[in-house]
TORRO-422195 format. One record per atom (N, C-alpha, C): residue in one letter; atom name; x, y, z. Coordinates in Angstrom, 3 decimals. Layout:
<recs>
{r: a	a: CA	u: X	v: Y	w: Z}
...
</recs>
This chain:
<recs>
{r: m	a: N	u: 71.951	v: 1.216	w: 84.709}
{r: m	a: CA	u: 71.957	v: 2.653	w: 84.767}
{r: m	a: C	u: 72.602	v: 3.646	w: 85.991}
{r: i	a: N	u: 72.687	v: 3.143	w: 87.082}
{r: i	a: CA	u: 73.606	v: 3.443	w: 88.036}
{r: i	a: C	u: 74.700	v: 3.490	w: 87.566}
{r: s	a: N	u: 75.618	v: 2.302	w: 86.614}
{r: s	a: CA	u: 76.947	v: 2.373	w: 86.287}
{r: s	a: C	u: 76.949	v: 3.099	w: 85.483}
{r: i	a: N	u: 76.237	v: 3.411	w: 84.807}
{r: i	a: CA	u: 76.946	v: 4.919	w: 83.670}
{r: i	a: C	u: 76.373	v: 6.341	w: 84.754}
{r: l	a: N	u: 75.479	v: 6.359	w: 85.687}
{r: l	a: CA	u: 76.046	v: 7.443	w: 86.083}
{r: l	a: C	u: 76.989	v: 7.564	w: 86.951}
{r: s	a: N	u: 77.099	v: 6.511	w: 87.464}
{r: s	a: CA	u: 78.943	v: 6.288	w: 88.507}
{r: s	a: C	u: 79.917	v: 7.097	w: 87.519}
{r: a	a: N	u: 80.147	v: 6.706	w: 86.147}
{r: a	a: CA	u: 81.181	v: 6.630	w: 85.035}
{r: a	a: C	u: 81.068	v: 8.135	w: 84.802}
{r: l	a: N	u: 79.994	v: 8.637	w: 84.922}
{r: l	a: CA	u: 79.695	v: 9.910	w: 84.406}
{r: l	a: C	u: 80.137	v: 10.866	w: 85.871}
{r: v	a: N	u: 79.805	v: 10.712	w: 86.926}
{r: v	a: CA	u: 80.619	v: 11.095	w: 88.015}
{r: v	a: C	u: 81.746	v: 11.175	w: 88.109}
{r: a	a: N	u: 82.337	v: 9.655	w: 87.898}
{r: a	a: CA	u: 84.022	v: 9.700	w: 88.130}
{r: a	a: C	u: 84.406	v: 10.372	w: 87.011}
{r: g	a: N	u: 83.652	v: 10.760	w: 85.748}
{r: g	a: CA	u: 84.467	v: 11.499	w: 84.673}
{r: g	a: C	u: 84.861	v: 12.699	w: 84.832}
{r: l	a: N	u: 83.784	v: 13.428	w: 85.395}
{r: l	a: CA	u: 83.198	v: 14.932	w: 86.240}
{r: l	a: C	u: 84.482	v: 15.370	w: 87.118}
{r: i	a: N	u: 84.878	v: 14.200	w: 87.725}
{r: i	a: CA	u: 85.642	v: 14.681	w: 89.396}
{r: i	a: C	u: 86.947	v: 14.595	w: 88.485}
{r: f	a: N	u: 87.110	v: 13.276	w: 87.835}
{r: f	a: CA	u: 88.567	v: 13.222	w: 87.200}
{r: f	a: C	u: 88.641	v: 14.725	w: 86.604}
{r: g	a: N	u: 87.740	v: 14.986	w: 85.238}
{r: g	a: CA	u: 87.802	v: 16.166	w: 84.508}
{r: g	a: C	u: 88.384	v: 17.328	w: 85.337}
{r: l	a: N	u: 87.290	v: 17.376	w: 86.359}
{r: l	a: CA	u: 87.942	v: 18.574	w: 87.422}
{r: l	a: C	u: 89.013	v: 18.440	w: 88.374}
{r: g	a: N	u: 89.540	v: 17.462	w: 88.642}
{r: g	a: CA	u: 90.694	v: 17.694	w: 88.855}
{r: g	a: C	u: 92.016	v: 17.672	w: 87.662}
{r: l	a: N	u: 91.700	v: 17.435	w: 86.444}
{r: l	a: CA	u: 92.644	v: 17.898	w: 85.500}
{r: l	a: C	u: 92.719	v: 19.396	w: 85.300}
{r: i	a: N	u: 91.295	v: 20.275	w: 85.640}
{r: i	a: CA	u: 91.316	v: 21.276	w: 85.502}
{r: i	a: C	u: 92.184	v: 22.451	w: 86.335}
{r: l	a: N	u: 91.958	v: 21.740	w: 87.630}
{r: l	a: CA	u: 92.327	v: 22.328	w: 89.045}
{r: l	a: C	u: 94.102	v: 21.958	w: 89.107}
{r: s	a: N	u: 94.637	v: 20.910	w: 88.739}
{r: s	a: CA	u: 95.615	v: 20.886	w: 88.493}
{r: s	a: C	u: 96.568	v: 21.406	w: 87.497}
{r: g	a: N	u: 95.852	v: 22.026	w: 86.408}
{r: g	a: CA	u: 96.644	v: 22.522	w: 85.724}
{r: g	a: C	u: 97.515	v: 20.983	w: 84.525}
{r: m	a: N	u: 96.705	v: 19.805	w: 84.754}
{r: m	a: CA	u: 97.178	v: 19.478	w: 83.220}
{r: m	a: C	u: 96.208	v: 19.216	w: 82.471}
{r: g	a: N	u: 94.997	v: 20.285	w: 82.070}
{r: g	a: CA	u: 94.710	v: 20.574	w: 80.780}
{r: g	a: C	u: 95.254	v: 21.262	w: 80.184}
{r: n	a: N	u: 96.343	v: 22.040	w: 80.655}
{r: n	a: CA	u: 97.147	v: 23.131	w: 80.179}
{r: n	a: C	u: 98.239	v: 22.316	w: 79.324}
{r: p	a: N	u: 98.294	v: 22.349	w: 77.846}
{r: p	a: CA	u: 99.239	v: 21.748	w: 77.596}
{r: p	a: C	u: 100.890	v: 22.664	w: 77.928}
{r: a	a: N	u: 100.833	v: 23.892	w: 77.827}
{r: a	a: CA	u: 102.189	v: 24.435	w: 78.005}
{r: a	a: C	u: 102.567	v: 24.180	w: 79.468}
{r: k	a: N	u: 101.675	v: 24.002	w: 80.587}
{r: k	a: CA	u: 102.434	v: 23.806	w: 81.768}
{r: k	a: C	u: 102.744	v: 22.101	w: 81.809}
{r: v	a: N	u: 101.928	v: 21.260	w: 81.082}
{r: v	a: CA	u: 103.235	v: 20.192	w: 81.084}
{r: v	a: C	u: 104.065	v: 20.106	w: 80.647}
{r: q	a: N	u: 104.072	v: 20.932	w: 79.168}
{r: q	a: CA	u: 105.273	v: 20.933	w: 78.807}
{r: q	a: C	u: 106.158	v: 21.886	w: 79.641}
{r: n	a: N	u: 105.834	v: 22.693	w: 80.604}
{r: n	a: CA	u: 106.704	v: 23.061	w: 81.267}
{r: n	a: C	u: 107.668	v: 22.147	w: 82.466}
{r: f	a: N	u: 106.319	v: 21.424	w: 83.086}
{r: f	a: CA	u: 107.028	v: 20.340	w: 83.729}
{r: f	a: C	u: 108.333	v: 19.586	w: 83.184}
{r: l	a: N	u: 107.849	v: 19.409	w: 81.732}
{r: l	a: CA	u: 109.280	v: 18.347	w: 81.157}
{r: l	a: C	u: 110.481	v: 19.090	w: 80.831}
{r: d	a: N	u: 110.480	v: 20.217	w: 80.655}
{r: d	a: CA	u: 111.713	v: 21.235	w: 80.738}
{r: d	a: C	u: 112.708	v: 21.475	w: 81.616}
{r: f	a: N	u: 113.529	v: 20.469	w: 82.044}
{r: f	a: CA	u: 114.201	v: 20.777	w: 83.160}
{r: f	a: C	u: 115.686	v: 22.038	w: 82.631}
{r: f	a: N	u: 115.544	v: 22.310	w: 81.542}
{r: f	a: CA	u: 116.672	v: 22.704	w: 81.436}
{r: f	a: C	u: 116.508	v: 24.389	w: 80.982}
{r: g	a: N	u: 114.772	v: 24.407	w: 81.228}
{r: g	a: CA	u: 114.222	v: 25.879	w: 80.716}
{r: g	a: C	u: 113.478	v: 26.216	w: 81.479}
{r: t	a: N	u: 112.033	v: 26.416	w: 81.702}
{r: t	a: CA	u: 111.122	v: 26.767	w: 82.406}
{r: t	a: C	u: 110.743	v: 25.901	w: 82.893}
{r: w	a: N	u: 111.350	v: 25.266	w: 83.796}
{r: w	a: CA	u: 111.314	v: 24.254	w: 84.562}
{r: w	a: C	u: 110.201	v: 24.306	w: 85.585}
{r: d	a: N	u: 108.722	v: 23.651	w: 85.590}
{r: d	a: CA	u: 107.608	v: 23.737	w: 86.481}
{r: d	a: C	u: 107.336	v: 22.603	w: 87.170}
{r: p	a: N	u: 107.705	v: 22.394	w: 88.338}
{r: p	a: CA	u: 107.881	v: 21.022	w: 89.618}
{r: p	a: C	u: 106.234	v: 20.925	w: 89.854}
{r: s	a: N	u: 105.618	v: 21.431	w: 89.686}
{r: s	a: CA	u: 103.757	v: 21.560	w: 90.441}
{r: s	a: C	u: 103.382	v: 20.512	w: 90.002}
{r: l	a: N	u: 103.600	v: 19.663	w: 88.717}
{r: l	a: CA	u: 102.627	v: 18.628	w: 88.426}
{r: l	a: C	u: 103.532	v: 17.471	w: 88.867}
{r: a	a: N	u: 104.594	v: 17.452	w: 89.620}
{r: a	a: CA	u: 105.308	v: 16.360	w: 90.256}
{r: a	a: C	u: 103.962	v: 15.817	w: 91.350}
{r: f	a: N	u: 103.756	v: 17.093	w: 92.275}
{r: f	a: CA	u: 103.021	v: 16.853	w: 93.479}
{r: f	a: C	u: 102.037	v: 16.350	w: 92.838}
{r: v	a: N	u: 101.515	v: 16.856	w: 91.786}
{r: v	a: CA	u: 100.086	v: 16.351	w: 91.449}
{r: v	a: C	u: 99.888	v: 14.812	w: 91.005}
{r: m	a: N	u: 101.122	v: 14.382	w: 90.532}
{r: m	a: CA	u: 101.168	v: 12.909	w: 90.426}
{r: m	a: C	u: 101.462	v: 12.214	w: 91.775}
{r: i	a: N	u: 102.464	v: 12.880	w: 92.707}
{r: i	a: CA	u: 102.675	v: 12.014	w: 93.956}
{r: i	a: C	u: 101.088	v: 11.632	w: 94.399}
{r: g	a: N	u: 100.296	v: 12.748	w: 94.355}
{r: g	a: CA	u: 98.902	v: 12.519	w: 95.190}
{r: g	a: C	u: 98.187	v: 11.598	w: 94.427}
{r: a	a: N	u: 98.183	v: 11.357	w: 92.771}
{r: a	a: CA	u: 97.573	v: 10.784	w: 92.219}
{r: a	a: C	u: 97.873	v: 9.143	w: 92.509}
{r: i	a: N	u: 99.173	v: 9.165	w: 92.575}
{r: i	a: CA	u: 99.959	v: 7.807	w: 92.883}
{r: i	a: C	u: 99.461	v: 7.240	w: 94.302}
{r: a	a: N	u: 99.639	v: 8.226	w: 95.389}
{r: a	a: CA	u: 99.162	v: 7.745	w: 96.719}
{r: a	a: C	u: 97.341	v: 7.418	w: 96.798}
{r: v	a: N	u: 96.638	v: 7.869	w: 96.089}
{r: v	a: CA	u: 95.623	v: 7.473	w: 96.363}
{r: v	a: C	u: 95.194	v: 6.534	w: 95.453}
{r: a	a: N	u: 95.943	v: 6.446	w: 93.971}
{r: a	a: CA	u: 95.835	v: 4.962	w: 93.355}
{r: a	a: C	u: 96.490	v: 3.957	w: 94.301}
{r: f	a: N	u: 97.371	v: 4.180	w: 94.684}
{r: f	a: CA	u: 97.607	v: 3.064	w: 95.596}
{r: f	a: C	u: 96.925	v: 2.032	w: 97.117}
{r: v	a: N	u: 96.582	v: 3.644	w: 97.447}
{r: v	a: CA	u: 95.139	v: 2.924	w: 98.721}
{r: v	a: C	u: 94.266	v: 2.373	w: 97.902}
{r: a	a: N	u: 93.568	v: 2.888	w: 96.506}
{r: a	a: CA	u: 92.685	v: 2.286	w: 95.972}
{r: a	a: C	u: 92.818	v: 0.654	w: 95.511}
{r: f	a: N	u: 94.007	v: 0.672	w: 95.101}
{r: f	a: CA	u: 94.702	v: -0.856	w: 94.244}
{r: f	a: C	u: 94.621	v: -1.581	w: 95.571}
{r: m	a: N	u: 95.020	v: -1.026	w: 97.006}
{r: m	a: CA	u: 95.162	v: -2.209	w: 97.904}
{r: m	a: C	u: 93.894	v: -2.373	w: 98.216}
{r: f	a: N	u: 92.679	v: -1.807	w: 98.394}
{r: f	a: CA	u: 91.464	v: -2.034	w: 98.739}
{r: f	a: C	u: 91.145	v: -3.026	w: 97.778}
{r: a	a: N	u: 91.247	v: -2.742	w: 96.535}
{r: a	a: CA	u: 90.415	v: -3.418	w: 95.368}
{r: a	a: C	u: 91.110	v: -5.004	w: 94.933}
{r: k	a: N	u: 92.251	v: -4.660	w: 95.724}
{r: k	a: CA	u: 92.794	v: -6.570	w: 95.498}
{r: k	a: C	u: 92.311	v: -7.364	w: 96.477}
{r: r	a: N	u: 91.521	v: -6.739	w: 97.228}
{r: r	a: CA	u: 91.154	v: -7.664	w: 98.715}
{r: r	a: C	u: 89.598	v: -8.032	w: 98.150}
{r: r	a: N	u: 89.225	v: -7.552	w: 97.235}
{r: r	a: CA	u: 87.590	v: -7.508	w: 96.526}
{r: r	a: C	u: 87.579	v: -8.277	w: 95.374}
{r: k	a: N	u: 86.479	v: -8.998	w: 95.544}
{r: k	a: CA	u: 86.322	v: -9.968	w: 93.983}
{r: k	a: C	u: 85.255	v: -9.099	w: 93.147}
{r: t	a: N	u: 84.373	v: -8.135	w: 93.662}
{r: t	a: CA	u: 83.369	v: -7.436	w: 93.017}
{r: t	a: C	u: 83.640	v: -6.089	w: 93.372}
{r: a	a: N	u: 83.500	v: -4.752	w: 92.136}
{r: a	a: CA	u: 83.797	v: -3.637	w: 91.946}
{r: a	a: C	u: 82.448	v: -3.098	w: 93.401}
{r: l	a: N	u: 82.224	v: -2.207	w: 93.667}
{r: l	a: CA	u: 81.308	v: -1.387	w: 94.150}
{r: l	a: C	u: 79.896	v: -1.690	w: 93.963}
{r: l	a: N	u: 80.074	v: -1.785	w: 92.298}
{r: l	a: CA	u: 78.769	v: -1.471	w: 92.308}
{r: l	a: C	u: 78.267	v: -3.094	w: 91.637}
{r: g	a: N	u: 79.137	v: -4.202	w: 91.907}
{r: g	a: CA	u: 78.541	v: -5.372	w: 91.778}
{r: g	a: C	u: 79.579	v: -5.834	w: 90.687}
{r: e	a: N	u: 80.065	v: -5.452	w: 89.676}
{r: e	a: CA	u: 80.484	v: -6.020	w: 88.205}
{r: e	a: C	u: 81.850	v: -6.870	w: 89.040}
{r: p	a: N	u: 82.510	v: -7.674	w: 88.294}
{r: p	a: CA	u: 83.874	v: -8.265	w: 88.304}
{r: p	a: C	u: 84.616	v: -7.528	w: 88.924}
{r: m	a: N	u: 85.591	v: -7.617	w: 89.750}
{r: m	a: CA	u: 86.630	v: -6.798	w: 89.294}
{r: m	a: C	u: 87.498	v: -7.097	w: 88.403}
{r: q	a: N	u: 88.035	v: -6.310	w: 87.607}
{r: q	a: CA	u: 89.120	v: -6.896	w: 86.346}
{r: q	a: C	u: 90.258	v: -5.885	w: 86.866}
{r: l	a: N	u: 91.609	v: -6.479	w: 87.501}
{r: l	a: CA	u: 92.866	v: -6.007	w: 88.078}
{r: l	a: C	u: 93.824	v: -6.543	w: 86.799}
{r: p	a: N	u: 94.630	v: -5.807	w: 86.404}
{r: p	a: CA	u: 96.021	v: -6.076	w: 85.824}
{r: p	a: C	u: 96.526	v: -7.485	w: 86.354}
{r: t	a: N	u: 96.946	v: -8.240	w: 85.558}
{r: t	a: CA	u: 97.321	v: -9.519	w: 85.717}
{r: t	a: C	u: 98.939	v: -10.275	w: 85.892}
{r: s	a: N	u: 99.237	v: -8.864	w: 84.844}
{r: s	a: CA	u: 100.875	v: -9.094	w: 84.484}
{r: s	a: C	u: 101.519	v: -8.148	w: 85.196}
{r: s	a: N	u: 102.908	v: -8.373	w: 85.271}
{r: s	a: CA	u: 103.367	v: -7.724	w: 86.350}
{r: s	a: C	u: 105.348	v: -7.580	w: 85.235}
{r: a	a: N	u: 104.900	v: -8.390	w: 84.104}
{r: a	a: CA	u: 106.090	v: -8.085	w: 83.153}
{r: a	a: C	u: 106.651	v: -6.932	w: 82.581}
{r: i	a: N	u: 108.035	v: -6.516	w: 83.021}
{r: i	a: CA	u: 108.448	v: -5.298	w: 82.268}
{r: i	a: C	u: 108.887	v: -6.057	w: 80.587}
{r: d	a: N	u: 108.163	v: -6.032	w: 79.459}
{r: d	a: CA	u: 108.645	v: -6.774	w: 78.394}
{r: d	a: C	u: 108.972	v: -5.479	w: 77.471}
{r: a	a: N	u: 109.193	v: -5.736	w: 76.257}
{r: a	a: CA	u: 109.519	v: -5.003	w: 75.121}
{r: a	a: C	u: 108.232	v: -3.654	w: 74.797}
{r: r	a: N	u: 107.243	v: -4.985	w: 74.872}
{r: r	a: CA	u: 105.887	v: -3.980	w: 74.498}
{r: r	a: C	u: 105.730	v: -2.891	w: 75.703}
{r: l	a: N	u: 105.753	v: -3.184	w: 76.862}
{r: l	a: CA	u: 105.549	v: -2.280	w: 77.569}
{r: l	a: C	u: 106.401	v: -0.944	w: 77.498}
{r: l	a: N	u: 108.012	v: -1.395	w: 77.388}
{r: l	a: CA	u: 108.619	v: -0.458	w: 76.973}
{r: l	a: C	u: 108.906	v: 0.773	w: 75.764}
{r: i	a: N	u: 108.016	v: -0.047	w: 74.806}
{r: i	a: CA	u: 108.083	v: 0.873	w: 73.502}
{r: i	a: C	u: 106.903	v: 1.866	w: 73.995}
{r: g	a: N	u: 105.518	v: 0.884	w: 74.346}
{r: g	a: CA	u: 104.207	v: 1.926	w: 74.611}
{r: g	a: C	u: 104.910	v: 3.241	w: 75.454}
{r: s	a: N	u: 105.610	v: 3.053	w: 76.413}
{r: s	a: CA	u: 105.615	v: 3.894	w: 77.670}
{r: s	a: C	u: 106.250	v: 4.984	w: 76.832}
{r: a	a: N	u: 107.536	v: 4.929	w: 76.131}
{r: a	a: CA	u: 108.460	v: 5.392	w: 75.319}
{r: a	a: C	u: 107.553	v: 6.089	w: 74.308}
{r: m	a: N	u: 106.461	v: 5.429	w: 73.679}
{r: m	a: CA	u: 105.561	v: 6.115	w: 72.683}
{r: m	a: C	u: 104.641	v: 7.556	w: 73.239}
{r: f	a: N	u: 104.185	v: 6.360	w: 74.162}
{r: f	a: CA	u: 103.232	v: 7.720	w: 75.308}
{r: f	a: C	u: 103.928	v: 9.005	w: 75.701}
{r: g	a: N	u: 105.341	v: 8.856	w: 76.343}
{r: g	a: CA	u: 105.740	v: 10.033	w: 76.455}
{r: g	a: C	u: 106.781	v: 10.882	w: 75.718}
{r: i	a: N	u: 107.130	v: 10.410	w: 74.505}
{r: i	a: CA	u: 107.216	v: 11.416	w: 73.585}
{r: i	a: C	u: 105.873	v: 11.967	w: 73.105}
{r: g	a: N	u: 104.859	v: 11.231	w: 72.765}
{r: g	a: CA	u: 103.761	v: 11.873	w: 72.490}
{r: g	a: C	u: 103.064	v: 13.024	w: 73.378}
{r: w	a: N	u: 103.422	v: 12.606	w: 74.861}
{r: w	a: CA	u: 102.820	v: 13.570	w: 76.137}
{r: w	a: C	u: 104.193	v: 14.995	w: 75.606}
{r: g	a: N	u: 105.347	v: 14.841	w: 75.690}
{r: g	a: CA	u: 105.885	v: 15.790	w: 75.507}
{r: g	a: C	u: 106.079	v: 16.368	w: 74.487}
{r: l	a: N	u: 105.729	v: 16.248	w: 73.355}
{r: l	a: CA	u: 105.905	v: 17.056	w: 72.174}
{r: l	a: C	u: 103.943	v: 17.662	w: 72.058}
{r: a	a: N	u: 103.408	v: 17.030	w: 72.649}
{r: a	a: CA	u: 101.811	v: 17.178	w: 72.703}
{r: a	a: C	u: 101.571	v: 18.151	w: 73.460}
{r: g	a: N	u: 102.208	v: 17.935	w: 75.156}
{r: g	a: CA	u: 101.892	v: 18.216	w: 76.062}
{r: g	a: C	u: 100.090	v: 17.902	w: 76.329}
{r: f	a: N	u: 99.695	v: 16.774	w: 75.702}
{r: f	a: CA	u: 98.760	v: 15.923	w: 76.412}
{r: f	a: C	u: 98.913	v: 14.695	w: 76.842}
{r: c	a: N	u: 97.643	v: 14.045	w: 77.035}
{r: c	a: CA	u: 97.815	v: 12.873	w: 77.499}
{r: c	a: C	u: 96.490	v: 12.527	w: 76.947}
{r: p	a: N	u: 95.813	v: 11.006	w: 77.249}
{r: p	a: CA	u: 94.520	v: 11.108	w: 76.735}
{r: p	a: C	u: 93.172	v: 11.656	w: 77.555}
{r: g	a: N	u: 93.510	v: 11.316	w: 78.573}
{r: g	a: CA	u: 92.501	v: 12.469	w: 79.573}
{r: g	a: C	u: 92.198	v: 13.863	w: 79.297}
{r: p	a: N	u: 93.529	v: 14.394	w: 79.451}
{r: p	a: CA	u: 93.517	v: 16.167	w: 78.926}
{r: p	a: C	u: 93.219	v: 16.326	w: 77.370}
{r: a	a: N	u: 93.337	v: 15.482	w: 76.423}
{r: a	a: CA	u: 93.300	v: 15.654	w: 75.684}
{r: a	a: C	u: 91.466	v: 15.360	w: 75.310}
{r: l	a: N	u: 90.938	v: 14.571	w: 75.960}
{r: l	a: CA	u: 89.515	v: 14.489	w: 75.322}
{r: l	a: C	u: 88.811	v: 15.726	w: 76.189}
{r: m	a: N	u: 89.371	v: 16.057	w: 77.330}
{r: m	a: CA	u: 88.216	v: 17.208	w: 77.778}
{r: m	a: C	u: 88.910	v: 18.559	w: 76.936}
{r: n	a: N	u: 90.006	v: 18.828	w: 76.348}
{r: n	a: CA	u: 90.073	v: 19.807	w: 76.035}
{r: n	a: C	u: 89.684	v: 19.462	w: 74.178}
{r: l	a: N	u: 89.034	v: 18.531	w: 74.183}
{r: l	a: CA	u: 88.513	v: 18.109	w: 72.590}
{r: l	a: C	u: 87.515	v: 19.358	w: 72.221}
{r: l	a: N	u: 86.717	v: 19.523	w: 73.534}
{r: l	a: CA	u: 85.471	v: 20.466	w: 74.007}
{r: l	a: C	u: 86.050	v: 22.202	w: 72.691}
{r: t	a: N	u: 87.405	v: 22.271	w: 73.649}
{r: t	a: CA	u: 87.762	v: 23.558	w: 72.601}
{r: t	a: C	u: 87.494	v: 23.725	w: 71.053}
{r: m	a: N	u: 87.922	v: 22.716	w: 70.235}
{r: m	a: CA	u: 87.792	v: 22.335	w: 69.289}
{r: m	a: C	u: 89.378	v: 23.076	w: 68.336}
{r: h	a: N	u: 90.116	v: 23.205	w: 68.885}
{r: h	a: CA	u: 91.706	v: 23.682	w: 68.486}
{r: h	a: C	u: 92.051	v: 22.774	w: 67.667}
{r: s	a: N	u: 92.428	v: 23.183	w: 66.289}
{r: s	a: CA	u: 92.996	v: 22.278	w: 65.653}
{r: s	a: C	u: 93.832	v: 21.216	w: 66.378}
{r: e	a: N	u: 94.859	v: 21.547	w: 66.980}
{r: e	a: CA	u: 95.932	v: 20.735	w: 67.686}
{r: e	a: C	u: 95.320	v: 19.821	w: 68.441}
{r: v	a: N	u: 94.453	v: 20.055	w: 69.183}
{r: v	a: CA	u: 93.407	v: 19.023	w: 69.937}
{r: v	a: C	u: 92.937	v: 18.092	w: 69.307}
{r: v	a: N	u: 92.242	v: 18.413	w: 68.263}
{r: v	a: CA	u: 91.431	v: 17.926	w: 67.304}
{r: v	a: C	u: 92.227	v: 16.343	w: 66.738}
{r: i	a: N	u: 93.509	v: 17.723	w: 66.020}
{r: i	a: CA	u: 94.592	v: 16.356	w: 65.336}
{r: i	a: C	u: 95.371	v: 15.641	w: 66.614}
{r: f	a: N	u: 95.465	v: 15.756	w: 67.456}
{r: f	a: CA	u: 96.142	v: 14.878	w: 68.351}
{r: f	a: C	u: 95.118	v: 13.760	w: 68.875}
{r: v	a: N	u: 93.647	v: 14.026	w: 69.400}
{r: v	a: CA	u: 92.670	v: 12.628	w: 69.478}
{r: v	a: C	u: 92.615	v: 12.071	w: 68.390}
{r: a	a: N	u: 92.379	v: 12.269	w: 67.077}
{r: a	a: CA	u: 92.252	v: 11.961	w: 65.917}
{r: a	a: C	u: 93.801	v: 10.936	w: 65.885}
{r: a	a: N	u: 94.586	v: 11.284	w: 65.926}
{r: a	a: CA	u: 96.071	v: 10.440	w: 65.885}
{r: a	a: C	u: 95.861	v: 9.380	w: 66.619}
{r: m	a: N	u: 95.236	v: 9.777	w: 68.211}
{r: m	a: CA	u: 95.348	v: 8.634	w: 69.404}
{r: m	a: C	u: 94.280	v: 7.639	w: 68.836}
{r: i	a: N	u: 93.220	v: 8.023	w: 68.596}
{r: i	a: CA	u: 92.633	v: 6.811	w: 67.657}
{r: i	a: C	u: 92.733	v: 6.090	w: 66.958}
{r: v	a: N	u: 93.976	v: 6.658	w: 65.895}
{r: v	a: CA	u: 94.397	v: 5.558	w: 64.979}
{r: v	a: C	u: 95.518	v: 5.002	w: 65.741}
{r: g	a: N	u: 96.195	v: 5.509	w: 66.725}
{r: g	a: CA	u: 96.799	v: 4.562	w: 67.087}
{r: g	a: C	u: 96.633	v: 3.448	w: 68.236}
{r: m	a: N	u: 95.205	v: 3.200	w: 68.666}
{r: m	a: CA	u: 94.748	v: 2.513	w: 69.802}
{r: m	a: C	u: 93.771	v: 2.126	w: 68.269}
{r: l	a: N	u: 93.603	v: 2.301	w: 67.394}
{r: l	a: CA	u: 93.297	v: 0.612	w: 66.099}
{r: l	a: C	u: 94.242	v: 0.204	w: 65.427}
{r: l	a: N	u: 95.105	v: 0.772	w: 65.350}
{r: l	a: CA	u: 96.359	v: 0.122	w: 65.050}
{r: l	a: C	u: 96.650	v: -0.777	w: 65.681}
{r: e	a: N	u: 97.094	v: -0.824	w: 67.118}
{r: e	a: CA	u: 97.854	v: -1.243	w: 67.899}
{r: e	a: C	u: 96.534	v: -2.546	w: 68.217}
{r: q	a: N	u: 95.194	v: -1.986	w: 68.409}
{r: q	a: CA	u: 94.525	v: -3.262	w: 68.389}
{r: q	a: C	u: 94.433	v: -4.792	w: 66.955}
{r: t	a: N	u: 94.687	v: -4.148	w: 65.987}
{r: t	a: CA	u: 95.019	v: -4.493	w: 64.585}
{r: t	a: C	u: 96.149	v: -5.566	w: 64.964}
{r: w	a: N	u: 96.796	v: -5.121	w: 65.074}
{r: w	a: CA	u: 98.478	v: -5.203	w: 65.369}
{r: w	a: C	u: 98.294	v: -6.789	w: 66.644}
{r: a	a: N	u: 97.514	v: -6.414	w: 67.638}
{r: a	a: CA	u: 97.438	v: -7.337	w: 68.500}
{r: a	a: C	u: 96.982	v: -8.602	w: 68.178}
{r: r	a: N	u: 95.641	v: -8.425	w: 67.623}
{r: r	a: CA	u: 94.417	v: -9.621	w: 67.055}
{r: r	a: C	u: 95.878	v: -10.270	w: 65.966}
{r: k	a: N	u: 96.434	v: -10.098	w: 65.083}
{r: k	a: CA	u: 97.447	v: -10.712	w: 64.041}
{r: k	a: C	u: 98.405	v: -11.621	w: 65.184}
{r: k	a: N	u: 98.827	v: -11.295	w: 66.104}
{r: k	a: CA	u: 99.790	v: -11.860	w: 67.133}
{r: k	a: C	u: 99.362	v: -13.500	w: 67.348}
</recs>
């Protein structure tokens, strides 16, 4: 029960951060990516702040065998830059640029029930399922 409550609190804090930073607004995200038009650099500061917080958290987590709630620590083990990573990153970036959403803000905006958000989330889920199927066949 405590892990469910902590996940809920973490999700609420994440969602609040998305709202306060403007990352839930696809127009703001697209303006950040529009270098030769209405460029809005404010999301760069959000990303720098997030990277700094994550860096400290990962340095702390690397030294632990268990998470704060007692679960085994599960950190990434691969540092390889391969075709799978590059293709996935490119697909993520293209989707982010076209739609103005990445998974977190898309799920947050799903409550609006706007058709473009519903379509994006549906496509995201289909993409995840296709990738899982493809990975199992390897």
